[in-house]
Backbone as JSON, one array per atom type, in Angstrom:
{
  "sequence": "EDRKELNMFFHFDLMALDREPGETFMMRKEPWKLTEFKKIHSDWDATFANKGWGSMYLNNHDFPRSVSRWGNDSKTHWYNSATMLQTFLLTMRGTPYFYYGEEIGMTNIKFKNLSDYKDINTINRAETLRKNGEDLEAFIENEKDASRDNARTPMQWDISKNSGFSLEKPWLKVNENYQDGINVASQEGDKDSVLHYFRQIVQLRKEHLALIYGDYELLLPKNEQVYIYKRTLEHESYLVLLSFSKERALIHLENLVGTNAKLLISNDDAVSSVNDGNFKVRPYHAMVYKLF",
  "N": [[66.49, 76.96, 96.86], [69.38, 76.76, 96.41], [70.45, 78.17, 94.59], [69.71, 80.69, 95.68], [67.11, 81.81, 95.18], [64.55, 81.83, 96.18], [63.47, 83.07, 99.62], [61.7, 81.34, 101.12], [58.08, 79.89, 101.37], [55.22, 79.3, 100.17], [51.97, 77.42, 100.52], [49.2, 75.94, 99.34], [47.35, 74.14, 100.26], [45.74, 73.55, 102.5], [44.25, 75.85, 102.03], [41.94, 74.41, 100.17], [40.89, 72.42, 101.89], [38.77, 72.14, 103.12], [37.18, 72.51, 101.09], [34.85, 71.92, 97.87], [35.9, 69.86, 95.9], [37.99, 71.38, 93.09], [36.16, 73.36, 93.22], [36.26, 76.9, 94.48], [35.16, 78.14, 96.08], [33.33, 76.41, 97.42], [31.55, 74.93, 99.62], [32.22, 71.61, 101.16], [30.6, 69.34, 101.42], [30.64, 67.03, 103.32], [32.18, 67.36, 106.97], [35.71, 68.88, 107.22], [38.35, 66.55, 108.14], [40.3, 66.8, 110.96], [42.82, 64.75, 110.73], [43.14, 64.82, 108.08], [43.7, 67.86, 108.33], [46.47, 67.58, 109.99], [48.13, 65.91, 108.05], [48.43, 67.58, 106.21], [49.8, 69.55, 106.91], [51.88, 68.01, 108.6], [53.21, 66.73, 106.3], [54.34, 69.19, 105.32], [55.86, 69.97, 107.4], [57.65, 68.17, 107.15], [58.72, 67.56, 104.03], [60.24, 70.0, 104.58], [61.89, 69.67, 106.14], [64.71, 69.41, 106.0], [65.78, 70.95, 104.67], [64.94, 74.68, 103.14], [62.41, 76.66, 104.37], [59.29, 77.16, 105.21], [55.57, 78.29, 105.94], [53.14, 79.38, 107.74], [49.77, 80.07, 107.87], [46.27, 81.02, 108.82], [44.56, 81.65, 107.04], [43.45, 84.5, 105.17], [42.66, 87.56, 102.82], [40.93, 85.85, 101.01], [39.77, 83.9, 101.97], [38.01, 82.93, 104.58], [37.71, 83.52, 108.47], [39.98, 82.14, 110.39], [38.74, 81.25, 113.27], [36.4, 80.79, 112.37], [36.77, 78.82, 110.88], [38.48, 77.05, 111.37], [37.98, 76.52, 113.9], [35.87, 77.32, 116.81], [33.43, 79.75, 116.47], [31.38, 80.27, 118.45], [29.9, 81.43, 121.54], [30.45, 80.0, 123.27], [33.02, 78.5, 122.47], [34.55, 80.34, 121.61], [37.01, 81.81, 122.56], [38.11, 80.21, 123.52], [39.1, 78.78, 121.26], [40.13, 80.39, 119.22], [42.13, 81.2, 121.07], [44.14, 78.46, 121.08], [44.36, 78.13, 118.32], [46.26, 80.41, 117.92], [48.17, 79.02, 119.24], [48.76, 77.61, 117.78], [49.8, 78.08, 115.55], [51.88, 79.77, 116.2], [54.07, 77.64, 117.49], [54.73, 75.77, 115.36], [56.99, 75.04, 113.13], [58.41, 77.02, 110.58], [57.94, 80.36, 109.45], [55.32, 82.16, 111.39], [51.88, 83.51, 109.85], [50.12, 86.37, 110.64], [46.79, 87.64, 110.09], [45.42, 90.47, 109.52], [43.37, 91.14, 112.64], [42.88, 88.82, 113.9], [44.33, 88.34, 115.81], [42.86, 89.66, 117.98], [40.71, 87.73, 117.78], [38.53, 88.2, 115.59], [35.63, 87.09, 113.77], [33.72, 85.62, 111.71], [31.93, 87.35, 109.18], [28.53, 86.69, 108.48], [27.12, 87.48, 106.6], [23.3, 87.51, 105.59], [21.81, 88.67, 103.56], [22.2, 89.17, 100.39], [22.63, 91.19, 99.61], [24.15, 92.64, 101.33], [26.53, 91.59, 100.48], [29.85, 92.71, 98.71], [31.82, 91.53, 97.74], [32.64, 90.45, 93.99], [32.88, 87.94, 93.43], [31.03, 86.54, 94.74], [28.67, 88.06, 94.15], [28.94, 87.7, 91.38], [28.34, 85.04, 91.27], [25.48, 84.57, 92.57], [24.08, 86.1, 90.42], [24.53, 84.34, 88.44], [23.1, 82.11, 89.6], [20.49, 82.49, 89.51], [19.86, 83.75, 87.65], [19.91, 81.01, 86.54], [17.88, 79.75, 88.03], [18.18, 78.38, 90.55], [18.8, 77.41, 94.14], [19.04, 80.0, 95.46], [18.67, 81.01, 98.51], [20.34, 78.27, 100.02], [22.94, 78.94, 98.5], [23.24, 81.3, 99.92], [23.19, 80.22, 102.76], [25.82, 78.75, 101.53], [27.54, 80.93, 101.84], [27.7, 81.82, 104.01], [29.9, 80.29, 105.65], [32.06, 80.8, 103.45], [32.01, 82.72, 101.82], [34.6, 85.86, 100.69], [34.61, 87.94, 101.76], [34.03, 87.16, 104.58], [35.92, 87.7, 105.2], [37.3, 90.52, 105.3], [35.67, 92.9, 107.16], [35.78, 95.38, 108.65], [38.47, 96.8, 110.54], [38.31, 95.88, 113.68], [38.6, 98.4, 116.3], [37.71, 98.64, 118.64], [34.82, 100.48, 120.7], [33.61, 102.59, 119.45], [30.89, 104.25, 117.06], [31.36, 102.15, 114.03], [33.4, 101.12, 115.07], [35.35, 102.38, 115.0], [36.99, 102.04, 113.1], [36.59, 103.72, 110.93], [35.04, 107.11, 110.51], [33.14, 107.72, 108.66], [30.84, 106.31, 106.18], [31.71, 102.79, 106.09], [33.0, 100.29, 103.22], [32.54, 97.35, 103.86], [29.96, 96.49, 106.46], [30.25, 96.59, 109.48], [31.62, 94.03, 111.7], [29.07, 93.27, 114.03], [29.58, 92.44, 116.33], [31.98, 93.21, 117.68], [30.71, 95.0, 119.77], [30.43, 93.34, 121.48], [33.05, 92.5, 123.1], [34.98, 91.8, 121.25], [36.88, 93.72, 120.26], [39.93, 96.04, 119.72], [40.34, 97.84, 122.2], [38.55, 97.21, 124.08], [40.17, 94.55, 124.84], [42.75, 95.01, 124.96], [43.42, 95.44, 127.59], [42.99, 93.33, 129.13], [43.86, 90.87, 131.24], [42.74, 88.39, 130.58], [41.9, 88.25, 127.85], [41.63, 87.55, 124.54], [43.52, 88.98, 123.02], [45.39, 89.14, 124.52], [46.33, 87.06, 125.27], [47.41, 86.28, 122.95], [50.03, 87.89, 123.16], [51.38, 86.57, 125.26], [51.65, 84.08, 124.07], [53.7, 84.72, 121.82], [55.48, 85.69, 122.79], [56.4, 83.4, 124.07], [56.9, 81.8, 121.98], [59.4, 82.94, 121.31], [61.07, 83.06, 123.03], [62.24, 79.68, 123.66], [63.41, 78.94, 121.76], [63.38, 76.19, 120.14], [61.01, 76.14, 119.4], [60.6, 77.49, 117.08], [62.88, 76.88, 115.52], [62.94, 73.58, 115.92], [62.79, 69.98, 115.77], [60.08, 68.23, 114.06], [57.47, 65.92, 115.6], [54.69, 64.2, 115.16], [52.11, 62.91, 116.95], [50.07, 59.8, 117.51], [48.56, 60.11, 115.11], [46.56, 59.83, 114.0], [44.41, 60.63, 115.78], [40.75, 61.82, 116.07], [40.49, 63.95, 117.65], [42.49, 65.54, 119.28], [45.27, 67.0, 118.09], [48.67, 66.64, 118.33], [51.67, 67.15, 118.68], [55.11, 66.96, 119.36], [58.25, 69.54, 119.7], [61.82, 69.45, 119.18], [64.95, 70.52, 120.18], [67.99, 69.75, 119.66], [69.39, 68.68, 123.16], [66.5, 70.13, 123.62], [63.13, 69.91, 125.09], [59.9, 69.87, 123.52], [55.94, 69.75, 124.56], [53.08, 69.93, 122.57], [49.73, 70.2, 122.58], [47.09, 70.31, 121.59], [43.64, 70.86, 121.58], [40.75, 69.83, 118.85], [38.24, 70.24, 118.69], [34.86, 70.26, 120.41], [34.17, 68.6, 121.88], [34.94, 66.55, 125.01], [38.7, 65.59, 126.18], [40.29, 62.26, 126.94], [43.33, 61.68, 127.06], [45.72, 59.61, 126.8], [49.44, 58.66, 127.0], [51.9, 58.8, 128.23], [53.83, 56.54, 127.84], [54.91, 57.97, 125.6], [55.59, 60.36, 125.91], [57.18, 60.55, 128.42], [57.56, 61.3, 131.73], [57.35, 63.39, 133.23], [57.69, 66.79, 133.02], [56.89, 70.61, 132.37], [54.24, 73.19, 132.83], [54.13, 75.4, 130.43], [52.76, 76.75, 128.96], [49.04, 77.59, 129.23], [45.44, 77.52, 127.53], [43.33, 77.63, 129.19], [42.03, 76.9, 132.58], [41.43, 74.88, 133.73], [44.27, 72.7, 133.48], [46.09, 69.76, 134.04], [47.5, 67.27, 135.14], [50.96, 65.82, 133.73], [52.51, 64.22, 134.86], [51.52, 61.6, 135.33], [50.89, 60.49, 133.35], [48.6, 61.07, 131.97], [46.31, 62.93, 130.36], [43.9, 65.92, 130.63], [41.92, 66.89, 128.66], [40.24, 69.59, 127.93], [37.74, 70.99, 125.61], [39.12, 72.58, 122.49], [41.14, 73.38, 123.56], [44.39, 74.47, 124.8], [47.63, 73.75, 125.13], [51.54, 73.69, 126.15], [54.33, 71.8, 126.91], [57.14, 72.12, 128.47], [59.24, 69.34, 128.23], [60.88, 66.66, 130.08]],
  "CA": [[67.42, 77.07, 98.05], [70.99, 76.69, 95.94], [70.56, 79.12, 94.02], [68.96, 81.75, 96.77], [66.05, 82.84, 94.49], [63.23, 82.27, 97.41], [63.56, 82.58, 100.85], [59.91, 80.95, 101.94], [57.79, 79.23, 100.16], [53.5, 79.02, 100.48], [51.61, 75.94, 100.19], [47.89, 76.88, 99.53], [46.45, 73.21, 100.61], [45.01, 74.01, 103.79], [43.3, 76.61, 101.66], [41.34, 73.51, 99.85], [40.68, 71.14, 102.33], [37.11, 72.12, 103.29], [35.84, 72.81, 99.75], [34.08, 71.14, 96.99], [37.15, 69.14, 94.72], [37.69, 71.94, 91.42], [35.6, 74.23, 93.64], [37.14, 77.31, 95.33], [34.76, 78.58, 97.23], [31.93, 76.02, 97.87], [31.72, 74.46, 101.01], [32.17, 70.55, 100.79], [29.31, 68.39, 101.86], [31.15, 66.32, 104.09], [32.91, 68.26, 107.66], [37.3, 68.62, 107.06], [38.64, 65.67, 109.42], [41.17, 66.3, 111.76], [44.03, 63.82, 110.18], [43.29, 65.39, 106.88], [44.83, 68.7, 108.88], [47.38, 66.98, 110.13], [48.83, 65.55, 106.81], [48.62, 68.82, 105.04], [51.41, 70.46, 107.87], [53.46, 67.21, 108.54], [53.58, 66.89, 105.17], [54.63, 70.31, 104.27], [56.31, 70.05, 107.34], [59.11, 67.17, 106.5], [59.55, 69.61, 103.23], [61.53, 71.47, 104.83], [62.67, 69.35, 107.55], [66.36, 69.46, 106.15], [66.27, 72.19, 103.54], [63.94, 75.25, 102.53], [62.08, 77.08, 105.02], [57.68, 77.2, 104.91], [54.81, 79.77, 106.18], [52.4, 78.93, 108.63], [48.85, 80.68, 107.63], [44.97, 79.87, 108.64], [43.71, 82.63, 106.85], [44.28, 85.6, 104.29], [42.14, 88.1, 102.3], [40.75, 85.66, 100.04], [39.44, 82.58, 102.88], [37.1, 83.2, 105.97], [37.88, 83.73, 109.25], [40.31, 81.04, 110.95], [38.43, 81.26, 114.32], [34.91, 80.35, 112.16], [36.28, 77.92, 110.02], [38.97, 75.95, 112.03], [37.65, 76.31, 115.29], [34.29, 77.17, 116.67], [32.99, 81.02, 117.44], [30.06, 80.26, 119.27], [30.65, 82.39, 122.68], [30.82, 78.75, 124.71], [34.31, 78.15, 122.57], [34.94, 81.05, 120.61], [37.92, 81.86, 123.4], [39.95, 78.75, 123.71], [39.41, 78.06, 119.5], [40.76, 81.73, 118.73], [43.97, 81.23, 120.84], [44.39, 77.64, 120.82], [44.94, 77.94, 116.9], [47.52, 81.13, 117.47], [49.2, 78.19, 120.11], [49.09, 76.36, 116.82], [50.95, 78.73, 114.07], [53.53, 79.85, 117.05], [54.51, 76.4, 117.85], [54.93, 74.85, 114.4], [57.99, 75.32, 112.32], [58.41, 77.86, 109.91], [57.04, 81.38, 109.6], [53.75, 82.04, 110.96], [51.62, 84.56, 109.58], [48.37, 86.57, 110.94], [45.77, 88.06, 108.57], [44.73, 91.37, 110.47], [42.22, 90.39, 113.71], [43.46, 87.46, 114.62], [44.95, 88.68, 117.17], [41.81, 89.06, 118.63], [39.27, 86.85, 117.22], [37.64, 87.98, 114.96], [34.94, 85.99, 112.93], [33.04, 85.47, 109.88], [30.21, 88.26, 109.5], [27.73, 85.8, 108.06], [25.6, 88.35, 106.04], [21.83, 86.91, 106.16], [21.1, 88.77, 102.98], [23.25, 89.43, 99.48], [23.01, 92.56, 99.04], [24.96, 93.2, 101.64], [27.78, 91.31, 99.89], [30.6, 93.35, 98.07], [32.85, 90.41, 96.49], [32.15, 89.88, 92.97], [32.64, 86.58, 92.73], [29.57, 86.45, 95.73], [27.52, 88.73, 92.98], [28.25, 87.24, 89.93], [27.55, 83.68, 91.07], [24.51, 85.17, 92.99], [23.63, 86.48, 88.99], [24.21, 82.84, 87.27], [21.83, 81.17, 90.1], [19.41, 83.65, 89.6], [18.97, 83.34, 85.86], [19.28, 79.29, 85.92], [16.25, 79.74, 88.6], [18.58, 77.4, 91.42], [18.22, 77.27, 94.88], [19.71, 81.3, 96.61], [18.41, 80.0, 100.3], [21.27, 77.34, 100.0], [24.02, 79.98, 98.39], [23.63, 82.24, 101.11], [24.36, 79.74, 103.51], [27.51, 78.81, 101.85], [28.54, 82.31, 101.74], [28.18, 82.51, 105.39], [30.82, 80.07, 105.87], [32.7, 80.69, 102.67], [32.44, 84.36, 101.37], [35.66, 86.37, 101.0], [34.03, 88.71, 102.71], [33.95, 87.32, 105.97], [37.59, 88.18, 106.0], [37.49, 92.21, 104.98], [35.53, 93.59, 107.01], [36.81, 96.38, 108.87], [39.5, 96.07, 112.15], [37.79, 96.32, 114.98], [38.86, 98.58, 117.48], [36.87, 100.31, 119.65], [33.02, 100.28, 120.7], [32.97, 103.94, 118.79], [30.84, 104.57, 115.62], [31.62, 101.92, 113.55], [34.47, 100.29, 115.99], [36.72, 102.84, 115.71], [38.24, 102.27, 112.1], [36.07, 105.05, 110.1], [33.95, 108.32, 111.01], [32.5, 107.57, 107.53], [30.24, 104.39, 106.11], [32.98, 101.67, 105.55], [33.01, 100.18, 102.56], [31.51, 96.68, 104.33], [29.68, 96.6, 107.37], [31.29, 96.11, 110.52], [30.78, 92.95, 112.3], [28.46, 93.93, 115.42], [30.73, 91.81, 117.57], [32.76, 94.54, 118.18], [29.96, 95.39, 120.62], [31.25, 92.26, 122.91], [34.35, 92.21, 123.2], [35.23, 91.31, 120.11], [38.2, 94.51, 120.08], [41.2, 95.95, 120.54], [40.1, 98.81, 123.46], [38.35, 95.81, 125.47], [40.74, 93.77, 124.84], [44.1, 95.96, 125.57], [44.05, 95.72, 129.39], [42.76, 92.43, 129.94], [44.81, 90.04, 131.0], [42.03, 86.92, 130.33], [41.58, 88.07, 126.23], [42.29, 86.61, 123.32], [44.8, 89.43, 122.85], [46.52, 88.62, 125.88], [47.1, 85.67, 125.13], [48.46, 86.31, 121.78], [51.44, 88.12, 123.2], [51.92, 85.61, 125.82], [52.36, 83.14, 123.16], [54.22, 84.91, 121.16], [56.47, 85.61, 124.01], [57.2, 82.08, 124.02], [58.19, 81.07, 120.97], [60.74, 83.95, 121.15], [62.08, 82.42, 124.63], [61.95, 78.92, 123.24], [64.14, 78.54, 120.32], [63.01, 74.71, 119.7], [59.26, 76.19, 118.84], [60.59, 77.91, 115.9], [63.4, 75.68, 114.82], [62.82, 72.42, 115.98], [62.27, 68.75, 114.81], [58.78, 68.25, 114.62], [57.1, 64.72, 115.75], [53.54, 64.11, 114.99], [52.25, 61.66, 117.81], [48.61, 60.22, 117.4], [48.02, 60.79, 114.16], [44.77, 59.1, 113.78], [43.12, 60.69, 116.58], [40.48, 62.68, 115.37], [39.96, 65.34, 118.5], [43.43, 66.4, 119.5], [46.38, 67.16, 117.24], [49.29, 66.48, 119.02], [52.97, 66.65, 118.33], [57.02, 67.15, 119.94], [59.56, 70.02, 118.62], [62.88, 68.91, 120.11], [65.68, 71.21, 118.82], [69.57, 69.34, 120.6], [68.52, 68.51, 124.07], [65.22, 70.49, 124.72], [61.53, 68.89, 123.97], [58.91, 70.18, 123.9], [54.86, 68.99, 123.47], [51.85, 70.83, 122.34], [48.56, 69.83, 122.86], [45.59, 70.92, 120.95], [42.29, 70.22, 121.02], [40.34, 70.96, 117.95], [36.88, 69.8, 118.96], [33.84, 70.93, 121.2], [34.15, 67.25, 123.03], [36.93, 66.65, 126.12], [38.7, 63.77, 125.94], [41.62, 61.84, 127.78], [44.61, 61.41, 126.52], [47.45, 58.72, 127.61], [51.04, 59.5, 126.3], [53.11, 57.81, 129.0], [55.24, 56.31, 126.85], [55.39, 58.58, 124.38], [56.52, 61.68, 126.39], [57.7, 60.2, 129.31], [56.12, 61.34, 133.12], [57.87, 64.02, 134.27], [57.06, 68.12, 132.46], [56.44, 71.35, 132.9], [53.61, 73.46, 131.65], [54.78, 77.1, 129.71], [51.08, 77.72, 129.09], [47.5, 76.58, 128.7], [44.49, 78.94, 127.16], [41.79, 76.95, 130.31], [42.23, 77.01, 133.99], [41.83, 73.35, 134.04], [45.38, 72.48, 133.31], [46.12, 68.51, 134.13], [49.05, 66.94, 135.71], [51.8, 64.39, 133.22], [52.88, 62.92, 135.56], [50.29, 60.17, 135.3], [50.82, 59.9, 131.2], [46.63, 61.51, 131.42], [46.0, 64.69, 130.14], [42.64, 65.86, 130.76], [41.81, 67.79, 128.05], [38.61, 69.92, 127.39], [36.81, 71.73, 124.05], [39.86, 73.55, 122.29], [42.19, 73.26, 124.3], [45.64, 74.28, 124.19], [49.02, 73.25, 126.11], [52.72, 73.56, 125.5], [55.21, 71.74, 128.22], [58.75, 71.67, 128.29], [59.66, 68.02, 128.91], [62.26, 66.55, 130.84]],
  "C": [[68.71, 77.24, 97.46], [71.43, 77.61, 95.47], [70.19, 80.49, 94.51], [67.99, 82.54, 96.23], [64.75, 82.73, 95.26], [64.09, 81.81, 99.2], [62.76, 81.93, 101.86], [59.36, 80.59, 100.83], [56.05, 79.01, 100.97], [53.3, 78.06, 100.27], [50.47, 76.24, 100.31], [46.49, 75.01, 99.92], [45.45, 72.86, 100.65], [43.6, 74.55, 103.07], [42.08, 75.41, 100.91], [40.59, 72.74, 100.03], [39.35, 70.89, 102.77], [36.45, 72.52, 102.08], [35.54, 71.91, 98.38], [35.63, 70.81, 95.93], [36.86, 70.5, 93.44], [36.62, 72.77, 92.59], [35.82, 75.49, 94.54], [36.41, 77.66, 96.23], [32.98, 78.19, 97.09], [32.23, 75.0, 98.59], [31.77, 72.85, 100.36], [30.84, 69.95, 101.27], [29.55, 67.46, 103.51], [31.98, 67.12, 105.41], [34.55, 67.6, 106.92], [36.86, 67.53, 108.2], [39.62, 66.1, 109.93], [42.49, 65.56, 111.12], [43.84, 64.37, 109.11], [44.48, 66.95, 107.18], [46.0, 68.62, 108.85], [48.39, 66.37, 109.41], [48.94, 66.55, 106.2], [50.28, 69.03, 105.79], [52.17, 69.24, 107.96], [53.91, 66.93, 107.56], [54.48, 67.77, 104.99], [55.87, 70.49, 104.98], [58.16, 69.04, 107.08], [59.81, 67.37, 105.18], [60.68, 69.75, 103.76], [62.16, 71.03, 106.26], [64.8, 69.8, 107.63], [67.09, 70.56, 105.09], [64.91, 73.25, 103.07], [63.22, 76.06, 103.82], [60.44, 77.45, 104.26], [57.45, 78.44, 105.69], [54.04, 79.03, 107.05], [51.0, 80.01, 108.24], [47.55, 80.05, 107.99], [44.28, 81.01, 108.02], [43.65, 83.64, 106.0], [42.88, 86.28, 103.94], [41.08, 87.58, 101.49], [39.67, 84.34, 100.89], [39.05, 83.58, 104.15], [38.18, 83.03, 106.71], [38.26, 82.5, 110.14], [39.65, 80.69, 111.93], [37.06, 79.94, 114.17], [35.08, 79.45, 111.2], [37.21, 76.82, 110.58], [38.68, 75.4, 113.29], [35.81, 76.6, 115.58], [33.92, 79.18, 117.75], [31.52, 81.02, 118.17], [30.49, 80.86, 120.5], [30.95, 81.17, 123.62], [32.25, 78.88, 124.13], [34.96, 78.77, 122.06], [36.62, 81.26, 121.79], [38.81, 81.17, 123.46], [39.43, 78.27, 121.97], [40.78, 79.36, 119.22], [42.24, 81.14, 119.33], [44.62, 79.77, 120.69], [44.77, 77.84, 119.15], [46.26, 79.33, 116.89], [48.75, 79.58, 118.47], [49.21, 77.64, 118.51], [50.48, 76.97, 115.85], [51.97, 79.3, 114.84], [54.11, 78.61, 117.5], [54.68, 75.19, 116.48], [56.48, 75.44, 113.73], [57.57, 75.84, 110.94], [57.74, 79.67, 109.99], [56.07, 81.72, 109.86], [53.56, 83.66, 110.39], [50.5, 85.02, 110.19], [48.23, 87.59, 110.8], [45.6, 89.4, 110.23], [43.05, 90.43, 111.3], [42.14, 89.43, 114.17], [44.07, 87.15, 115.72], [44.08, 88.98, 118.24], [41.05, 88.84, 118.8], [38.04, 86.66, 116.79], [36.95, 87.32, 113.95], [34.6, 86.54, 111.72], [31.77, 86.52, 110.58], [28.88, 87.36, 109.32], [26.49, 86.36, 107.61], [24.21, 87.28, 106.13], [21.45, 87.39, 104.27], [22.56, 89.54, 101.4], [23.05, 90.55, 99.15], [24.23, 93.43, 99.83], [26.24, 92.57, 101.6], [28.85, 92.58, 98.8], [31.42, 92.84, 96.81], [32.13, 90.46, 95.75], [32.29, 88.75, 92.55], [31.44, 86.91, 93.87], [28.21, 86.63, 94.67], [27.57, 88.28, 91.62], [27.76, 85.93, 89.88], [26.23, 83.19, 91.52], [23.54, 85.13, 91.81], [23.6, 84.96, 88.71], [23.4, 81.82, 87.88], [20.74, 81.5, 89.79], [18.96, 82.65, 88.15], [19.24, 81.75, 85.34], [18.22, 79.32, 86.84], [17.01, 78.43, 89.87], [18.27, 78.2, 92.73], [19.57, 79.27, 95.74], [19.44, 81.24, 97.65], [20.25, 79.46, 100.06], [22.64, 77.67, 99.45], [24.39, 81.16, 99.41], [24.08, 81.3, 102.62], [25.47, 78.86, 102.99], [27.84, 79.81, 102.01], [28.83, 82.53, 103.43], [29.31, 81.7, 105.34], [32.2, 80.2, 105.12], [33.63, 81.96, 101.73], [34.03, 84.76, 101.18], [35.86, 87.68, 102.01], [33.8, 89.48, 103.89], [35.46, 87.71, 106.16], [38.23, 89.68, 105.44], [36.35, 93.26, 105.35], [36.21, 94.28, 107.86], [37.88, 95.76, 110.33], [38.49, 96.77, 112.69], [38.65, 96.71, 116.22], [39.13, 98.57, 119.12], [35.17, 100.15, 119.9], [32.41, 102.12, 120.34], [31.82, 103.64, 117.55], [32.02, 103.68, 114.67], [33.29, 100.66, 113.56], [35.67, 101.36, 115.79], [37.53, 102.71, 114.39], [38.01, 103.38, 110.97], [35.04, 105.42, 111.39], [33.26, 108.04, 109.86], [31.61, 106.3, 107.46], [31.55, 103.83, 105.47], [32.1, 100.71, 104.06], [32.05, 98.23, 102.66], [30.92, 96.64, 105.65], [30.33, 96.01, 108.73], [30.53, 95.14, 110.84], [29.93, 93.59, 113.84], [29.15, 93.15, 116.8], [31.53, 92.57, 118.22], [32.47, 95.09, 119.43], [30.76, 94.59, 121.8], [32.52, 91.71, 122.76], [35.06, 92.26, 122.44], [36.12, 92.84, 119.21], [38.86, 94.93, 120.52], [41.49, 96.43, 121.99], [39.55, 97.67, 124.42], [39.5, 94.81, 125.94], [42.58, 94.18, 125.79], [44.47, 95.73, 126.89], [43.82, 94.61, 130.13], [43.55, 91.17, 129.94], [44.25, 88.06, 130.76], [41.69, 87.39, 128.94], [42.09, 87.6, 125.19], [43.79, 87.76, 123.33], [46.2, 89.25, 123.47], [47.36, 87.85, 125.98], [48.22, 85.51, 124.1], [49.55, 86.5, 122.09], [52.06, 87.73, 124.36], [52.77, 84.18, 124.92], [53.76, 83.13, 122.22], [55.24, 85.44, 122.04], [57.63, 84.72, 124.08], [57.64, 81.27, 123.42], [59.61, 82.19, 120.62], [62.32, 83.48, 121.94], [62.3, 80.82, 124.22], [62.39, 78.41, 121.71], [63.25, 76.83, 119.02], [61.74, 75.04, 119.4], [59.34, 76.51, 117.34], [62.05, 77.33, 115.13], [63.74, 74.07, 114.69], [62.95, 71.38, 115.53], [60.75, 68.62, 115.09], [58.36, 66.3, 114.26], [55.7, 64.6, 115.8], [52.99, 62.41, 116.18], [50.82, 61.47, 118.12], [47.72, 60.82, 116.5], [46.92, 60.61, 113.36], [43.6, 59.56, 114.76], [42.14, 61.62, 115.93], [39.81, 63.74, 116.09], [40.99, 66.29, 118.53], [44.06, 66.14, 118.42], [47.71, 67.77, 118.3], [50.85, 66.53, 119.12], [54.3, 67.34, 119.55], [57.57, 67.97, 119.2], [60.84, 69.85, 119.93], [63.84, 69.71, 119.01], [67.22, 70.62, 120.12], [69.26, 68.31, 122.15], [67.33, 69.36, 124.74], [64.26, 69.53, 123.46], [61.12, 69.71, 124.59], [57.41, 69.84, 123.29], [53.97, 69.79, 123.45], [51.02, 69.65, 122.04], [47.42, 70.11, 122.3], [44.44, 70.22, 120.08], [41.37, 70.82, 119.39], [38.91, 70.25, 117.82], [35.97, 69.95, 119.98], [33.38, 69.5, 122.37], [34.89, 67.18, 124.2], [36.86, 65.21, 125.84], [39.88, 63.59, 126.85], [42.49, 61.19, 126.92], [45.57, 60.63, 127.05], [48.31, 58.86, 126.78], [52.26, 58.95, 127.07], [54.35, 57.13, 128.09], [55.58, 56.63, 125.34], [56.13, 59.56, 124.71], [57.61, 61.37, 127.92], [56.57, 61.17, 130.77], [56.34, 62.44, 133.68], [58.03, 65.62, 132.67], [56.56, 69.41, 132.88], [55.77, 72.28, 131.97], [54.13, 74.94, 131.34], [53.26, 77.24, 129.96], [50.0, 77.1, 128.69], [46.46, 77.82, 128.06], [43.45, 78.59, 128.29], [42.92, 77.19, 131.15], [42.46, 75.6, 133.96], [42.98, 72.86, 133.5], [45.0, 70.84, 133.72], [47.41, 68.25, 134.28], [49.27, 65.6, 134.45], [52.13, 63.62, 133.62], [52.65, 61.82, 135.31], [50.52, 59.52, 133.89], [48.99, 60.77, 130.87], [46.84, 62.86, 131.04], [44.13, 64.58, 129.78], [42.54, 66.66, 129.63], [40.19, 68.28, 127.71], [38.78, 70.61, 125.89], [37.8, 72.48, 123.86], [40.55, 74.23, 123.29], [43.46, 73.31, 124.02], [46.39, 74.19, 125.26], [50.06, 72.97, 125.88], [53.48, 73.01, 126.96], [56.27, 71.65, 127.75], [59.08, 69.93, 128.75], [61.17, 68.1, 129.12], [62.44, 64.62, 131.22]]
}
């Protein structure tokens, strides 16, 4: 920074969290833990606490869709997962990056047949396994979560042919869930859509500078269900509460955040009062409070 050579930093620690050590494209056998996820982001926030500036992202062209990877893309939890992850990116310090389709909650395509894949990495690895007589079925299951093609399917614009991406046959198949509301046109005018929530949380970040520049304080670091932190700038403080679990939780925070707060946004109608310090948290719930 002193030499004005760089103005932003990208780290790739998160991209390795759910992978086998030394294997960029093989999912690890044990599920990743939220405490690991928290530590990565908390450590990097501390790196830039007083100097420099970081970036925030959850997927890109080389890694699977964020809602499928870090959330839950089942029909039951898809909406809350997609909006919870948007809330995370837009309430952390650093410049947030959204990969195309994250605004509407695009998911992994999870091809069932190797012939559908176009990524040279998948093709070459499959050929090596075939020559060695190894388990191709297990590899296909791995690719449903790990393949780069999950993030490379066409943008889902509407319910017309190829989801409005092209009149011609695209390089990769379009995810069929474009017909089930995961497209821009369907979400554009729906106030309960992922896209509408995305616009709300972007506006919230713009209106409250503490969510951009404020200090970051991690709460309940050992909790494996919820990620909770405070953002503070001068005399203003905000509480961000995010569930990364499909189970409900009751969180007690009275001694950590006080008893008075104003709810600014929630991705679930079932919000809880902070007056008694108890938060009833639903699966993949996201809440942002201003503290007083």
